[in-house]
Phi, psi and omega in degrees: 000128180289157179232135178232162176241131178247125182279173183266003186283357177104356177291136183248168177298159176295160182302327181295328186257350191297119176273116181269351180244127176252143176237121176254116181267129180263207181305126178092347180235092185252347175219164180238112179287154179092353178287137176232168180051051188266153166210153179266143180236126172265109186260126174265130179236163176295349184252010180105197185267143172295173182300329187198163169303145181264131180265117178257131181198188180251130179225122182052039177080003181244144176280127183229161176237125181251131179230127175277112187303316183264009185078157177295136184083004177054071186257349192240126177293156176306319180283349179264348184298135176273080185299320180297316179296319181299310183289319181294322178299316178296322177298316179300327181281351178104009182293134178247341180225139176239125170259114186250127179260132184219136172277133182223158170262148181270140175251007183228138180304321185283350177261098192265150173306142182083358174264172182241150173226137176252092187291150176252345182224158175231155172226132190267120172235024178272169182224121169077010178281143174277115187235030176213149173276345190270173189115180179065033177105001177222128185245134175214145178231104181274154173290135184219021180296327174245092191286346174247160180281117181301321180296312182292320177298319178299319179295324178293318177299316178298320181296321176300316182293319178296330179279359178075028184250150178285121182228143174247131182258134180086187182105171186243130177260115174271126185258110181264165182286315185069192004280353177291151171285174185294152164284163178298321179297316179298316182299318179292324177295315179300325180289334177282341177264167184280053179255148185244318178223163181228135178213189187232004191226323202287333180298317181299317177299316183297319179299314183289323177298321178297316178296330179274004179061037177252132173296141184221134175213151185248135167257103182269115178268116182280120184254339187196175178260024186056202184256002184284333189290133183299338179272000181232107179292327180198166176268130178245149178298322180300317179296314181299309183296321178301314179290325177298314180298320179293332183264355183302315179295321180297314183293328177290326173298319179298315180299315180298318178299316182293315181300317182293335184265348184291130174292156181295315183267147176270143178243004181271184181259005182299326183288356177231029184298334182265000186305322181235022187262336184277118185263337186292137174305123185304326182290342184258359180286124181298146178303322181298322179292320178299318180292318183297322185253021186305323185293335183249337182249356185305324182284348180254338185233119181277000000 
């Protein structure tokens, strides 16, 4: 497999190579089968290095970019992930849509292990994560009432059904800090609130994807019932990994189905999320900030 280096100055791949679809693989999904004509790209960003080299290839006739969120071999904790570098790197490569795979625990009896959920909402229980590209002399406030792209989420739900898999559409993903799993008290509190599944990563990605004007949707793979369920004294890594391995082939089928069905052009509003979000007087934005964020603000700030 060839290896290339992509700089942070904002230069993008040629139109022939540009991957417009990004796939972020979470726990249990460190490679993407079915990719052809592949090469690895080491992307340098103003925010540091992504979790791993990005594999660019062809899937179902579409150019895609695959990134292992935790690195190959699962080396990076949820709180250690350089989320800004990951999303910015995909933006530099030309990605317009991100399909994000995430392992989650279920907070509802009817959401069973080995099933899928396509969440429409997130709730933040993280601490101290950097979840914005802005600051350093430039201020922006994006709309985030609908944190996932409805169009892309719908396509993922449809893909699950075509693949013959049990899928739940909508619901709320509560994003905890981790890396420990929930206490029993926490799990019972989450169940009293309108939360459906719990994970450790996707909300931070969703916030940054919106600022980068990238469509974002989550495929939540349910691995366990968290610790609230009377039949589960606790959540174990062995249980989670076992279910992840069993569902790995299923989620890749869903991704292939979704990629093949995605229209070339976007019809949602994700691609213009910054149109009215930047508040700073253009004359006062530091040159360094313009350079740092060129890939996402360049079309709005000369």
